C-alpha positions as CSV (number, residue, x, y, z in Angstrom):
1,M,-13.2,0.2,2.2
2,A,-12.4,3.9,2.8
3,K,-8.8,4.3,3.8
4,D,-7.4,7.7,4.5
5,C,-5.0,8.3,1.6
6,G,-3.1,10.8,3.7
7,T,-2.0,8.0,6.0
8,L,-1.6,5.4,3.3
9,M,1.4,6.8,1.5
10,P,3.7,6.9,4.6
11,K,2.7,3.3,5.4
12,I,3.5,2.2,1.9
13,I,6.9,4.0,2.1
14,E,7.7,2.4,5.5
15,L,6.7,-1.1,4.3
16,L,9.0,-0.7,1.2
17,K,11.9,0.5,3.4
18,E,11.5,-2.4,5.8
19,N,11.1,-5.0,3.1
20,L,12.5,-4.1,-0.3
21,G,10.7,-5.2,-3.4
22,Q,7.1,-6.1,-2.7
23,T,4.2,-7.0,-5.0
24,I,0.8,-5.3,-4.9
25,K,-0.6,-8.5,-3.4
26,E,1.9,-8.4,-0.5
27,L,1.3,-4.8,0.1
28,A,-2.5,-5.0,-0.1
29,K,-2.5,-7.9,2.4
30,Q,-0.4,-5.9,4.9
31,L,-2.4,-2.7,4.5
32,K,-5.7,-4.4,4.3
33,V,-6.8,-2.6,1.2
34,N,-8.2,-3.7,-2.2
35,R,-5.5,-4.7,-4.7
36,S,-7.2,-2.8,-7.6
37,F,-7.3,0.3,-5.5
38,L,-3.7,-0.1,-4.4
39,A,-2.5,-0.7,-8.0
40,G,-3.9,2.7,-9.0
41,Y,-2.5,4.3,-5.9
42,L,0.9,2.9,-6.5
43,K,0.8,4.0,-10.1
44,A,0.1,7.5,-9.0
45,L,2.9,7.4,-6.4
46,E,5.3,6.1,-9.1
47,E,4.3,9.0,-11.5
48,Q,5.0,11.4,-8.6
49,G,8.4,9.8,-8.0
50,Y,7.8,8.3,-4.5
51,V,8.2,4.7,-5.6
52,K,9.5,2.7,-8.5
53,S,8.4,-0.6,-10.0
54,K,10.2,-3.3,-11.9
55,R,8.6,-6.2,-13.7
56,I,10.0,-9.5,-12.4
57,G,8.4,-12.4,-14.3
58,P,4.7,-12.0,-14.2
59,A,4.7,-9.8,-11.1
60,K,5.2,-6.0,-10.8
61,V,7.4,-5.4,-7.8
62,Y,7.6,-2.0,-6.0
63,F,10.5,-0.4,-4.3
64,N,11.0,2.8,-2.3
65,K,12.5,5.3,-4.7
66,K,14.9,6.7,-2.0
67,V,16.7,3.4,-1.5
68,E,17.3,2.5,-5.1
69,G,21.1,3.2,-4.7
70,R,21.5,0.4,-2.1
């Protein structure tokens, strides 16, 4: 399942802008990518400051970093 990582980041950012607070499972389904791959990718994006995550119960929910002030 080779996805172009160059086009994946803008898609993730757009999905998080449209629908605040999504889990890896929700994002993976929309992007049609493997959840394990996406988990690592989101971790890297978070370390680079593009997204942020928050643990809500058992789920880790991701948000677009730019809209956290809303």
